[in-house]
N, C-alpha and C positions, 0 to 999 in steps of 0.2 A: 504494500500500500504506500509506503514511504517513497519507493522508487517511482510510482505513478504520480504522486504529488510533486516530486521533483521534476519529472518529465514534463508534466503539464503546468508546473509552477502555480499550483492551486493549494488551498487549504483543504482540510478534511471534508467540510460541508460542501464546498464547491465540487470536489471530486465525486462525492456521493450523488449529488444532483446530476452531474454530467453523466455518470454511469447509469443512473436511473433513466434519464432521457434517451440514452443510447439503447438500453434494453427495451424501453417502450417503443422506440422507433423500429427495432427488429421485430418485435411481436406484432406491431401494427402492419408492417410490410408483409409478414407471413399471413396474417388474417386477410388483408386486402387481396393478396395474390391468390389465396384459397378461394375467396368469394368470387374473384374474377374468372375462375376456371371451373367451378362446379356448375352443375346443371341448373339448379334453382337457388340462386343467392338471395340475400336479403332484398326485400322490395318495400317500397313506400307507396301507400295507396293514395297518391296525389298525381296530378298531371305531370308528366316528365319526372317521375320519382327516381328513375335510374340516373338522370342527369343531376338531380339534387344529391344523390348518394356519391356520385363522382366528385362533385364540387366539395362536399363535406369531407370526403376521404382525402382529397389532395390539400385542402386547407389544414387538416390534421397532420398530414405528412409534412407539410411546409413548416408548421409550428414545431413539430418534433425534431425535424432535421436542423432547424435553426438553433434550437436549444441543446441538441445533442452535440453540436460543434460550435460552441459559443465564441471561439476566438476568431472565426471568420464571419463577416457580415452576411446578411441574406442578400446575396447579389447574383450575378449571372451564373456562376458555377452551380450554386444550389438550385437555381431555377432550371438550368439545363439538366441536372440530375433528375429532378422531379418529372419534367416533361418527357425525358427519355424513358423513364419508368412507365409513364402513361402510354407512350408509343409501343413499348415492349408488351404491355398488357393487350393492346389492340392487335398487335401482330399475333400473339399467342391465341387470342380469341378468334382470329380469322381462320385458324386451323382446327378449331373445335366445331363439330357438326351442330351442337346445340347452342352455340354462341355466335355472335357476329361482331365484326369490327365496324365502328362508326366514328366518323370525323367529329360528330356532335359530342361524343364521349370525351374526345381529346380536348375539345373546346371547353367542356365543363371542368375537366381537370385543370386546364389553364386558368379558368375563372377562379377556381379554388385557391390556386397558388397566388393569383393576383389579389384576391381578397385578403389573404394573409399579408402580402406585401403592402397593401393599403392600410392594414391595421397596425403596422409597425410604429408609425408616429404616435399613435394612441398608446400602444404598449410602453413606449419609452417614458411615459409619464408615471408609470407605476414603479414603486420602489423595488419590488422583486425583480423586475426586468433590468433596471439600472444596476442593481447589485450583482445579479448573476452575469450580465453581459460584460462586467469588468474583468471576468476571468482571463 
């Protein structure tokens, strides 16, 4: 643990929070990947519920990715990683007989990432964000 603290130049609390966000990110990626490839995933009984889920999923991924790697700002690299994951999901779905790839899904993914990006100025006002992002 001490070696990790020295490597990342953080205290105990910051290290625990960073590890927790990284674990949450991995668990969330596994869950979303599973949902994207099974026959009947979660559905929302509203118009365009699938798109709402895409948007929420990628908003959540953006948040977790940003907090899992607090030393780098939420910029082009993180956005490219997230959108690439969305493209990968659509490619995989195009090969599944019970799924289909849709550009609209990728647009919803991008909207979720953009929503998080738009929320960052508001998050900066909160103490927990300021304190954690100083890592």
